[in-house]
PDB file of N, H, CA, C and O in Angstrom:
ATOM      1  N   MET A   1      18.823   3.986 -11.229  1.00  0.00           N
ATOM      2  CA  MET A   1      17.848   4.589 -12.160  1.00  0.00           C
ATOM      3  C   MET A   1      16.901   3.583 -13.236  1.00  0.00           C
ATOM      4  O   MET A   1      17.175   2.460 -13.658  1.00  0.00           O
ATOM      5  N   ASN A   2      15.726   4.417 -13.491  1.00  0.00           N
ATOM      6  H   ASN A   2      15.504   5.330 -13.147  1.00  0.00           H
ATOM      7  CA  ASN A   2      14.406   3.540 -13.528  1.00  0.00           C
ATOM      8  C   ASN A   2      15.002   3.183 -15.250  1.00  0.00           C
ATOM      9  O   ASN A   2      15.377   4.074 -16.012  1.00  0.00           O
ATOM     10  N   ARG A   3      14.966   1.322 -15.696  1.00  0.00           N
ATOM     11  H   ARG A   3      14.661   0.598 -15.077  1.00  0.00           H
ATOM     12  CA  ARG A   3      15.291   1.087 -17.567  1.00  0.00           C
ATOM     13  C   ARG A   3      14.561   1.768 -17.706  1.00  0.00           C
ATOM     14  O   ARG A   3      15.130   2.778 -18.121  1.00  0.00           O
ATOM     15  N   ARG A   4      13.001   2.029 -17.598  1.00  0.00           N
ATOM     16  H   ARG A   4      12.539   1.209 -17.261  1.00  0.00           H
ATOM     17  CA  ARG A   4      12.783   2.842 -18.814  1.00  0.00           C
ATOM     18  C   ARG A   4      12.835   4.665 -19.209  1.00  0.00           C
ATOM     19  O   ARG A   4      12.363   5.488 -19.993  1.00  0.00           O
ATOM     20  N   ALA A   5      13.904   4.523 -17.869  1.00  0.00           N
ATOM     21  H   ALA A   5      14.288   3.855 -17.232  1.00  0.00           H
ATOM     22  CA  ALA A   5      13.736   6.077 -18.220  1.00  0.00           C
ATOM     23  C   ALA A   5      14.713   5.877 -19.186  1.00  0.00           C
ATOM     24  O   ALA A   5      14.573   6.525 -20.223  1.00  0.00           O
ATOM     25  N   THR A   6      15.959   4.908 -19.067  1.00  0.00           N
ATOM     26  H   THR A   6      16.073   4.381 -18.225  1.00  0.00           H
ATOM     27  CA  THR A   6      16.598   4.890 -20.053  1.00  0.00           C
ATOM     28  C   THR A   6      16.748   4.757 -21.617  1.00  0.00           C
ATOM     29  O   THR A   6      17.621   5.032 -22.441  1.00  0.00           O
ATOM     30  N   LEU A   7      15.496   4.209 -21.638  1.00  0.00           N
ATOM     31  H   LEU A   7      14.788   3.985 -20.969  1.00  0.00           H
ATOM     32  CA  LEU A   7      15.486   4.025 -22.892  1.00  0.00           C
ATOM     33  C   LEU A   7      15.451   5.109 -23.881  1.00  0.00           C
ATOM     34  O   LEU A   7      15.225   6.242 -23.456  1.00  0.00           O
ATOM     35  N   GLY A   8      15.606   4.964 -24.904  1.00  0.00           N
ATOM     36  H   GLY A   8      15.790   4.044 -25.249  1.00  0.00           H
ATOM     37  CA  GLY A   8      15.866   6.038 -25.992  1.00  0.00           C
ATOM     38  C   GLY A   8      17.143   6.734 -25.738  1.00  0.00           C
ATOM     39  O   GLY A   8      17.570   7.220 -26.785  1.00  0.00           O
ATOM     40  N   MET A   9      18.087   7.007 -24.479  1.00  0.00           N
ATOM     41  H   MET A   9      17.740   6.612 -23.628  1.00  0.00           H
ATOM     42  CA  MET A   9      18.937   7.849 -24.698  1.00  0.00           C
ATOM     43  C   MET A   9      19.971   7.368 -24.450  1.00  0.00           C
ATOM     44  O   MET A   9      20.179   6.484 -23.619  1.00  0.00           O
ATOM     45  N   SER A  10      20.960   8.045 -25.343  1.00  0.00           N
ATOM     46  H   SER A  10      20.791   8.763 -26.018  1.00  0.00           H
ATOM     47  CA  SER A  10      22.376   7.716 -25.486  1.00  0.00           C
ATOM     48  C   SER A  10      23.104   7.300 -25.195  1.00  0.00           C
ATOM     49  O   SER A  10      22.526   6.699 -24.289  1.00  0.00           O
ATOM     50  N   PHE A  11      24.335   6.909 -25.085  1.00  0.00           N
ATOM     51  H   PHE A  11      24.804   7.398 -25.821  1.00  0.00           H
ATOM     52  CA  PHE A  11      25.614   6.821 -24.104  1.00  0.00           C
ATOM     53  C   PHE A  11      26.223   7.286 -23.339  1.00  0.00           C
ATOM     54  O   PHE A  11      26.934   6.732 -22.501  1.00  0.00           O
ATOM     55  N   ALA A  12      25.881   9.308 -23.655  1.00  0.00           N
ATOM     56  H   ALA A  12      25.304   9.758 -24.336  1.00  0.00           H
ATOM     57  CA  ALA A  12      26.454  10.750 -23.242  1.00  0.00           C
ATOM     58  C   ALA A  12      25.670  10.949 -22.572  1.00  0.00           C
ATOM     59  O   ALA A  12      25.866  10.912 -21.357  1.00  0.00           O
ATOM     60  N   GLU A  13      24.537  11.224 -23.074  1.00  0.00           N
ATOM     61  H   GLU A  13      24.377  11.254 -24.061  1.00  0.00           H
ATOM     62  CA  GLU A  13      23.508  11.717 -21.935  1.00  0.00           C
ATOM     63  C   GLU A  13      23.342  10.983 -20.496  1.00  0.00           C
ATOM     64  O   GLU A  13      23.110  11.631 -19.476  1.00  0.00           O
ATOM     65  N   LEU A  14      23.576   8.623 -20.515  1.00  0.00           N
ATOM     66  H   LEU A  14      23.764   8.096 -21.344  1.00  0.00           H
ATOM     67  CA  LEU A  14      23.508   8.235 -19.648  1.00  0.00           C
ATOM     68  C   LEU A  14      25.089   8.443 -18.718  1.00  0.00           C
ATOM     69  O   LEU A  14      25.331   7.741 -17.736  1.00  0.00           O
ATOM     70  N   VAL A  15      25.900   9.341 -19.146  1.00  0.00           N
ATOM     71  H   VAL A  15      25.704   9.912 -19.943  1.00  0.00           H
ATOM     72  CA  VAL A  15      27.351   9.271 -18.671  1.00  0.00           C
ATOM     73  C   VAL A  15      26.687  10.488 -17.766  1.00  0.00           C
ATOM     74  O   VAL A  15      26.716  10.423 -16.537  1.00  0.00           O
ATOM     75  N   MET A  16      26.067  11.637 -18.486  1.00  0.00           N
ATOM     76  H   MET A  16      26.043  11.690 -19.485  1.00  0.00           H
ATOM     77  CA  MET A  16      25.706  12.924 -17.583  1.00  0.00           C
ATOM     78  C   MET A  16      24.632  12.712 -16.661  1.00  0.00           C
ATOM     79  O   MET A  16      24.448  13.419 -15.670  1.00  0.00           O
ATOM     80  N   VAL A  17      24.135  12.023 -16.894  1.00  0.00           N
ATOM     81  H   VAL A  17      24.285  11.449 -17.698  1.00  0.00           H
ATOM     82  CA  VAL A  17      23.230  11.415 -15.725  1.00  0.00           C
ATOM     83  C   VAL A  17      23.809  10.783 -14.580  1.00  0.00           C
ATOM     84  O   VAL A  17      23.093  10.646 -13.589  1.00  0.00           O
ATOM     85  N   ARG A  18      24.975  10.381 -14.557  1.00  0.00           N
ATOM     86  H   ARG A  18      25.558  10.491 -15.363  1.00  0.00           H
ATOM     87  CA  ARG A  18      25.076   9.339 -13.597  1.00  0.00           C
ATOM     88  C   ARG A  18      26.306  10.798 -13.132  1.00  0.00           C
ATOM     89  O   ARG A  18      25.997  11.359 -12.081  1.00  0.00           O
ATOM     90  N   ILE A  19      27.276  11.220 -13.681  1.00  0.00           N
ATOM     91  H   ILE A  19      27.526  10.763 -14.534  1.00  0.00           H
ATOM     92  CA  ILE A  19      27.490  12.302 -13.202  1.00  0.00           C
ATOM     93  C   ILE A  19      27.278  13.748 -12.632  1.00  0.00           C
ATOM     94  O   ILE A  19      28.046  14.546 -12.097  1.00  0.00           O
ATOM     95  N   GLY A  20      25.717  13.789 -13.004  1.00  0.00           N
ATOM     96  H   GLY A  20      25.092  13.140 -13.439  1.00  0.00           H
ATOM     97  CA  GLY A  20      24.736  14.481 -12.635  1.00  0.00           C
ATOM     98  C   GLY A  20      24.801  13.925 -11.028  1.00  0.00           C
ATOM     99  O   GLY A  20      25.069  14.774 -10.177  1.00  0.00           O
ATOM    100  N   HIS A  21      24.618  12.843 -10.689  1.00  0.00           N
ATOM    101  H   HIS A  21      24.401  12.154 -11.380  1.00  0.00           H
ATOM    102  CA  HIS A  21      24.430  11.961  -9.388  1.00  0.00           C
ATOM    103  C   HIS A  21      25.638  11.925  -8.411  1.00  0.00           C
ATOM    104  O   HIS A  21      25.719  11.711  -7.202  1.00  0.00           O
ATOM    105  N   ALA A  22      26.294  12.134  -9.109  1.00  0.00           N
ATOM    106  H   ALA A  22      26.228  12.308 -10.091  1.00  0.00           H
ATOM    107  CA  ALA A  22      27.908  11.811  -8.604  1.00  0.00           C
ATOM    108  C   ALA A  22      27.988  13.526  -7.522  1.00  0.00           C
ATOM    109  O   ALA A  22      28.251  13.755  -6.342  1.00  0.00           O
ATOM    110  N   VAL A  23      27.673  14.244  -8.502  1.00  0.00           N
ATOM    111  H   VAL A  23      27.460  14.058  -9.461  1.00  0.00           H
ATOM    112  CA  VAL A  23      28.032  15.956  -7.790  1.00  0.00           C
ATOM    113  C   VAL A  23      26.696  16.124  -6.729  1.00  0.00           C
ATOM    114  O   VAL A  23      26.937  16.589  -5.615  1.00  0.00           O
ATOM    115  N   GLY A  24      25.440  15.787  -7.035  1.00  0.00           N
ATOM    116  H   GLY A  24      25.244  15.410  -7.941  1.00  0.00           H
ATOM    117  CA  GLY A  24      24.565  15.647  -6.145  1.00  0.00           C
ATOM    118  C   GLY A  24      24.616  15.381  -4.875  1.00  0.00           C
ATOM    119  O   GLY A  24      24.255  16.123  -3.961  1.00  0.00           O
ATOM    120  N   LEU A  25      25.268  13.836  -4.761  1.00  0.00           N
ATOM    121  H   LEU A  25      25.561  13.233  -5.504  1.00  0.00           H
ATOM    122  CA  LEU A  25      26.001  13.490  -4.076  1.00  0.00           C
ATOM    123  C   LEU A  25      27.220  13.803  -2.883  1.00  0.00           C
ATOM    124  O   LEU A  25      27.274  13.962  -1.663  1.00  0.00           O
ATOM    125  N   LEU A  26      28.187  13.782  -4.107  1.00  0.00           N
ATOM    126  H   LEU A  26      28.143  13.652  -5.098  1.00  0.00           H
ATOM    127  CA  LEU A  26      28.833  14.771  -2.958  1.00  0.00           C
ATOM    128  C   LEU A  26      28.145  16.090  -2.448  1.00  0.00           C
ATOM    129  O   LEU A  26      27.826  16.309  -1.279  1.00  0.00           O
ATOM    130  N   CYS A  27      27.983  16.874  -3.449  1.00  0.00           N
ATOM    131  H   CYS A  27      28.242  16.695  -4.399  1.00  0.00           H
ATOM    132  CA  CYS A  27      27.323  18.718  -2.480  1.00  0.00           C
ATOM    133  C   CYS A  27      26.392  17.751  -0.671  1.00  0.00           C
ATOM    134  O   CYS A  27      26.522  18.117   0.497  1.00  0.00           O
ATOM    135  N   LEU A  28      25.549  16.519  -1.227  1.00  0.00           N
ATOM    136  H   LEU A  28      25.443  16.222  -2.176  1.00  0.00           H
ATOM    137  CA  LEU A  28      24.728  16.668   0.283  1.00  0.00           C
ATOM    138  C   LEU A  28      26.326  15.873   1.297  1.00  0.00           C
ATOM    139  O   LEU A  28      26.612  16.069   2.478  1.00  0.00           O
ATOM    140  N   LEU A  29      26.881  15.219   0.528  1.00  0.00           N
ATOM    141  H   LEU A  29      26.649  15.059  -0.432  1.00  0.00           H
ATOM    142  CA  LEU A  29      28.075  14.979   1.584  1.00  0.00           C
ATOM    143  C   LEU A  29      28.778  16.170   2.032  1.00  0.00           C
ATOM    144  O   LEU A  29      28.997  15.928   3.219  1.00  0.00           O
ATOM    145  N   PHE A  30      29.197  17.168   1.803  1.00  0.00           N
ATOM    146  H   PHE A  30      29.020  17.365   0.838  1.00  0.00           H
ATOM    147  CA  PHE A  30      29.530  18.484   2.266  1.00  0.00           C
ATOM    148  C   PHE A  30      28.573  19.172   3.271  1.00  0.00           C
ATOM    149  O   PHE A  30      28.826  19.592   4.400  1.00  0.00           O
ATOM    150  N   ILE A  31      27.323  19.183   2.527  1.00  0.00           N
ATOM    151  H   ILE A  31      27.117  18.842   1.609  1.00  0.00           H
ATOM    152  CA  ILE A  31      26.639  20.131   2.993  1.00  0.00           C
ATOM    153  C   ILE A  31      26.331  19.473   4.584  1.00  0.00           C
ATOM    154  O   ILE A  31      26.328  20.088   5.651  1.00  0.00           O
ATOM    155  N   LEU A  32      26.106  18.171   4.365  1.00  0.00           N
ATOM    156  H   LEU A  32      26.108  17.672   3.499  1.00  0.00           H
ATOM    157  CA  LEU A  32      25.504  17.971   5.640  1.00  0.00           C
ATOM    158  C   LEU A  32      25.965  18.007   6.822  1.00  0.00           C
ATOM    159  O   LEU A  32      25.363  18.409   7.817  1.00  0.00           O
ATOM    160  N   PRO A  33      27.370  17.467   6.752  1.00  0.00           N
ATOM    161  CA  PRO A  33      28.054  17.421   8.307  1.00  0.00           C
ATOM    162  C   PRO A  33      28.190  19.199   8.768  1.00  0.00           C
ATOM    163  O   PRO A  33      28.116  19.523   9.954  1.00  0.00           O
ATOM    164  N   ILE A  34      28.388  20.210   7.685  1.00  0.00           N
ATOM    165  H   ILE A  34      28.449  19.947   6.723  1.00  0.00           H
ATOM    166  CA  ILE A  34      28.182  21.713   7.888  1.00  0.00           C
ATOM    167  C   ILE A  34      26.880  22.284   8.485  1.00  0.00           C
ATOM    168  O   ILE A  34      26.791  23.354   9.086  1.00  0.00           O
ATOM    169  N   LEU A  35      25.969  21.487   8.253  1.00  0.00           N
ATOM    170  H   LEU A  35      26.042  20.617   7.765  1.00  0.00           H
ATOM    171  CA  LEU A  35      24.651  21.824   8.520  1.00  0.00           C
ATOM    172  C   LEU A  35      23.707  22.242   9.819  1.00  0.00           C
ATOM    173  O   LEU A  35      22.733  22.995   9.820  1.00  0.00           O
ATOM    174  N   PRO A  36      24.378  21.423  11.063  1.00  0.00           N
ATOM    175  CA  PRO A  36      24.163  21.877  11.632  1.00  0.00           C
ATOM    176  C   PRO A  36      24.362  23.253  12.469  1.00  0.00           C
ATOM    177  O   PRO A  36      23.597  23.985  13.096  1.00  0.00           O
ATOM    178  N   PHE A  37      26.274  23.259  12.076  1.00  0.00           N
ATOM    179  H   PHE A  37      26.896  22.664  11.567  1.00  0.00           H
ATOM    180  CA  PHE A  37      26.753  24.530  12.550  1.00  0.00           C
ATOM    181  C   PHE A  37      26.193  25.424  12.059  1.00  0.00           C
ATOM    182  O   PHE A  37      25.636  26.120  12.908  1.00  0.00           O
ATOM    183  N   ILE A  38      26.065  25.756  11.066  1.00  0.00           N
ATOM    184  H   ILE A  38      26.518  25.191  10.376  1.00  0.00           H
ATOM    185  CA  ILE A  38      25.231  26.874  10.324  1.00  0.00           C
ATOM    186  C   ILE A  38      23.997  27.147  11.092  1.00  0.00           C
ATOM    187  O   ILE A  38      23.641  28.325  11.116  1.00  0.00           O
ATOM    188  N   ALA A  39      23.160  26.139  11.828  1.00  0.00           N
ATOM    189  H   ALA A  39      23.449  25.182  11.808  1.00  0.00           H
ATOM    190  CA  ALA A  39      21.604  26.458  12.419  1.00  0.00           C
ATOM    191  C   ALA A  39      22.383  26.786  13.408  1.00  0.00           C
ATOM    192  O   ALA A  39      22.345  28.009  13.533  1.00  0.00           O
ATOM    193  N   VAL A  40      23.337  26.114  14.466  1.00  0.00           N
ATOM    194  H   VAL A  40      23.368  25.119  14.364  1.00  0.00           H
ATOM    195  CA  VAL A  40      23.630  27.059  15.656  1.00  0.00           C
ATOM    196  C   VAL A  40      23.659  28.099  15.275  1.00  0.00           C
ATOM    197  O   VAL A  40      22.795  28.898  15.638  1.00  0.00           O
ATOM    198  N   ALA A  41      25.023  28.593  14.096  1.00  0.00           N
ATOM    199  H   ALA A  41      25.725  27.944  13.801  1.00  0.00           H
ATOM    200  CA  ALA A  41      25.632  29.814  14.268  1.00  0.00           C
ATOM    201  C   ALA A  41      24.500  30.574  13.913  1.00  0.00           C
ATOM    202  O   ALA A  41      24.397  31.237  14.945  1.00  0.00           O
ATOM    203  N   ALA A  42      23.624  30.933  13.226  1.00  0.00           N
ATOM    204  H   ALA A  42      23.707  30.394  12.388  1.00  0.00           H
ATOM    205  CA  ALA A  42      21.995  31.394  12.896  1.00  0.00           C
ATOM    206  C   ALA A  42      21.309  31.598  14.040  1.00  0.00           C
ATOM    207  O   ALA A  42      20.916  32.740  14.281  1.00  0.00           O
ATOM    208  N   ALA A  43      21.055  30.590  14.902  1.00  0.00           N
ATOM    209  H   ALA A  43      21.374  29.662  14.707  1.00  0.00           H
ATOM    210  CA  ALA A  43      20.268  30.768  16.406  1.00  0.00           C
ATOM    211  C   ALA A  43      20.649  31.736  17.186  1.00  0.00           C
ATOM    212  O   ALA A  43      19.913  32.551  17.741  1.00  0.00           O
ATOM    213  N   VAL A  44      22.821  31.600  17.290  1.00  0.00           N
ATOM    214  H   VAL A  44      23.419  30.937  16.839  1.00  0.00           H
ATOM    215  CA  VAL A  44      23.041  32.264  18.353  1.00  0.00           C
ATOM    216  C   VAL A  44      22.964  33.992  17.765  1.00  0.00           C
ATOM    217  O   VAL A  44      22.561  35.020  18.309  1.00  0.00           O
ATOM    218  N   SER A  45      23.417  33.775  16.726  1.00  0.00           N
ATOM    219  H   SER A  45      23.744  32.940  16.285  1.00  0.00           H
ATOM    220  CA  SER A  45      23.044  35.361  15.623  1.00  0.00           C
ATOM    221  C   SER A  45      21.614  36.075  15.869  1.00  0.00           C
ATOM    222  O   SER A  45      21.496  37.299  15.934  1.00  0.00           O
ATOM    223  N   ALA A  46      20.562  35.177  15.994  1.00  0.00           N
ATOM    224  H   ALA A  46      20.658  34.183  15.941  1.00  0.00           H
ATOM    225  CA  ALA A  46      19.565  35.987  16.210  1.00  0.00           C
ATOM    226  C   ALA A  46      19.475  36.349  17.718  1.00  0.00           C
ATOM    227  O   ALA A  46      19.077  37.468  18.042  1.00  0.00           O
ATOM    228  N   LEU A  47      19.804  35.513  18.560  1.00  0.00           N
ATOM    229  H   LEU A  47      20.127  34.605  18.296  1.00  0.00           H
ATOM    230  CA  LEU A  47      20.012  35.526  20.241  1.00  0.00           C
ATOM    231  C   LEU A  47      20.806  36.740  19.645  1.00  0.00           C
ATOM    232  O   LEU A  47      20.298  37.186  18.616  1.00  0.00           O
ATOM    233  N   VAL A  48      21.527  37.136  19.917  1.00  0.00           N
ATOM    234  H   VAL A  48      21.939  36.774  20.752  1.00  0.00           H
ATOM    235  CA  VAL A  48      22.481  38.338  20.441  1.00  0.00           C
ATOM    236  C   VAL A  48      22.481  39.568  19.438  1.00  0.00           C
ATOM    237  O   VAL A  48      23.230  40.507  19.707  1.00  0.00           O
ATOM    238  N   ARG A  49      21.775  39.620  18.419  1.00  0.00           N
ATOM    239  H   ARG A  49      21.166  38.857  18.200  1.00  0.00           H
ATOM    240  CA  ARG A  49      21.343  40.682  17.691  1.00  0.00           C
ATOM    241  C   ARG A  49      20.801  41.418  18.913  1.00  0.00           C
ATOM    242  O   ARG A  49      20.380  40.869  19.931  1.00  0.00           O
ATOM    243  N   PRO A  50      20.898  43.454  18.557  1.00  0.00           N
ATOM    244  CA  PRO A  50      20.211  43.777  19.374  1.00  0.00           C
ATOM    245  C   PRO A  50      18.643  44.124  18.597  1.00  0.00           C
ATOM    246  O   PRO A  50      18.154  43.775  17.522  1.00  0.00           O
ATOM    247  N   ASP A  51      18.184  44.947  19.682  1.00  0.00           N
ATOM    248  H   ASP A  51      18.581  45.231  20.555  1.00  0.00           H
ATOM    249  CA  ASP A  51      16.759  45.298  19.090  1.00  0.00           C
ATOM    250  C   ASP A  51      17.004  46.285  18.301  1.00  0.00           C
ATOM    251  O   ASP A  51      17.853  47.172  18.396  1.00  0.00           O
ATOM    252  N   ALA A  52      15.886  46.006  17.185  1.00  0.00           N
ATOM    253  H   ALA A  52      15.196  45.285  17.108  1.00  0.00           H
ATOM    254  CA  ALA A  52      15.950  47.246  16.517  1.00  0.00           C
ATOM    255  C   ALA A  52      15.090  48.294  16.465  1.00  0.00           C
ATOM    256  O   ALA A  52      15.001  49.081  15.523  1.00  0.00           O
ATOM    257  N   GLU A  53      14.164  48.319  17.927  1.00  0.00           N
ATOM    258  H   GLU A  53      14.237  47.679  18.692  1.00  0.00           H
ATOM    259  CA  GLU A  53      13.633  49.453  18.259  1.00  0.00           C
ATOM    260  C   GLU A  53      13.679  50.152  19.488  1.00  0.00           C
ATOM    261  O   GLU A  53      12.727  50.668  20.074  1.00  0.00           O
ATOM    262  N   THR A  54      15.317  50.117  19.958  1.00  0.00           N
ATOM    263  H   THR A  54      16.090  49.698  19.482  1.00  0.00           H
ATOM    264  CA  THR A  54      16.612  50.449  20.671  1.00  0.00           C
ATOM    265  C   THR A  54      17.527  51.296  20.135  1.00  0.00           C
ATOM    266  O   THR A  54      18.706  51.026  20.362  1.00  0.00           O
ATOM    267  N   PRO A  55      17.278  52.254  19.479  1.00  0.00           N
ATOM    268  CA  PRO A  55      18.661  52.603  18.778  1.00  0.00           C
ATOM    269  C   PRO A  55      19.712  52.921  19.560  1.00  0.00           C
ATOM    270  O   PRO A  55      19.657  53.753  20.466  1.00  0.00           O
ATOM    271  N   GLU A  56      20.641  52.317  19.264  1.00  0.00           N
ATOM    272  H   GLU A  56      20.686  51.641  18.528  1.00  0.00           H
ATOM    273  CA  GLU A  56      22.200  52.418  20.851  1.00  0.00           C
ATOM    274  C   GLU A  56      22.502  54.134  20.079  1.00  0.00           C
ATOM    275  O   GLU A  56      22.223  54.770  19.062  1.00  0.00           O
ATOM    276  N   PRO A  57      23.059  54.238  21.041  1.00  0.00           N
ATOM    277  CA  PRO A  57      23.772  55.695  21.212  1.00  0.00           C
ATOM    278  C   PRO A  57      24.496  56.055  20.354  1.00  0.00           C
ATOM    279  O   PRO A  57      24.935  55.466  19.367  1.00  0.00           O
ATOM    280  N   THR A  58      24.632  57.021  20.716  1.00  0.00           N
ATOM    281  H   THR A  58      24.276  57.501  21.518  1.00  0.00           H
ATOM    282  CA  THR A  58      25.872  57.758  19.496  1.00  0.00           C
ATOM    283  C   THR A  58      26.495  58.610  20.008  1.00  0.00           C
ATOM    284  O   THR A  58      26.206  59.447  20.863  1.00  0.00           O
ATOM    285  N   TYR A  59      27.805  58.283  19.204  1.00  0.00           N
ATOM    286  H   TYR A  59      28.039  57.603  18.510  1.00  0.00           H
ATOM    287  CA  TYR A  59      29.436  58.877  20.252  1.00  0.00           C
ATOM    288  C   TYR A  59      29.525  60.274  19.270  1.00  0.00           C
ATOM    289  O   TYR A  59      29.822  60.635  18.131  1.00  0.00           O
ATOM    290  N   ARG A  60      29.072  60.750  20.502  1.00  0.00           N
ATOM    291  H   ARG A  60      28.831  60.458  21.427  1.00  0.00           H
ATOM    292  CA  ARG A  60      29.687  62.482  20.396  1.00  0.00           C
ATOM    293  C   ARG A  60      30.576  63.278  21.006  1.00  0.00           C
ATOM    294  O   ARG A  60      30.291  63.912  22.022  1.00  0.00           O
ATOM    295  N   PRO A  61      31.850  63.313  20.377  1.00  0.00           N
ATOM    296  CA  PRO A  61      32.777  63.971  20.755  1.00  0.00           C
ATOM    297  C   PRO A  61      32.804  65.100  21.835  1.00  0.00           C
ATOM    298  O   PRO A  61      31.792  65.789  21.960  1.00  0.00           O
ATOM    299  N   ASP A  62      34.145  65.392  22.807  1.00  0.00           N
ATOM    300  H   ASP A  62      34.968  64.833  22.705  1.00  0.00           H
ATOM    301  CA  ASP A  62      33.533  66.190  23.850  1.00  0.00           C
ATOM    302  C   ASP A  62      33.806  67.680  23.100  1.00  0.00           C
ATOM    303  O   ASP A  62      33.482  68.765  23.583  1.00  0.00           O
ATOM    304  N   TRP A  63      34.394  67.496  21.969  1.00  0.00           N
ATOM    305  H   TRP A  63      34.657  66.614  21.577  1.00  0.00           H
ATOM    306  CA  TRP A  63      34.720  69.080  21.177  1.00  0.00           C
ATOM    307  C   TRP A  63      33.594  69.327  20.266  1.00  0.00           C
ATOM    308  O   TRP A  63      33.708  70.223  19.429  1.00  0.00           O
ATOM    309  N   ALA A  64      32.023  68.308  20.373  1.00  0.00           N
ATOM    310  H   ALA A  64      31.931  67.580  21.052  1.00  0.00           H
ATOM    311  CA  ALA A  64      31.344  68.274  18.793  1.00  0.00           C
ATOM    312  C   ALA A  64      29.996  69.893  19.766  1.00  0.00           C
ATOM    313  O   ALA A  64      29.185  70.721  19.350  1.00  0.00           O
ATOM    314  N   GLU A  65      30.495  69.524  20.969  1.00  0.00           N
ATOM    315  H   GLU A  65      31.154  68.852  21.307  1.00  0.00           H
ATOM    316  CA  GLU A  65      28.993  69.873  21.800  1.00  0.00           C
ATOM    317  C   GLU A  65      28.936  71.208  21.474  1.00  0.00           C
ATOM    318  O   GLU A  65      27.996  71.900  21.866  1.00  0.00           O
TER     319      GLU A  65
END
């Protein structure tokens, strides 16, 4: 943290800044290892998803004809 940025800040404000940095770091450490798996899942989902232009056949039982 920049020394000039901390001038005039109370102790509680400095503690809150440190807590904010710690929470941000924990979020990054939690999200970064999972991000490649999310990207692969999104790519596979986009490839497997059926085309919207071709409607899927509707099921009609024999008694409905």
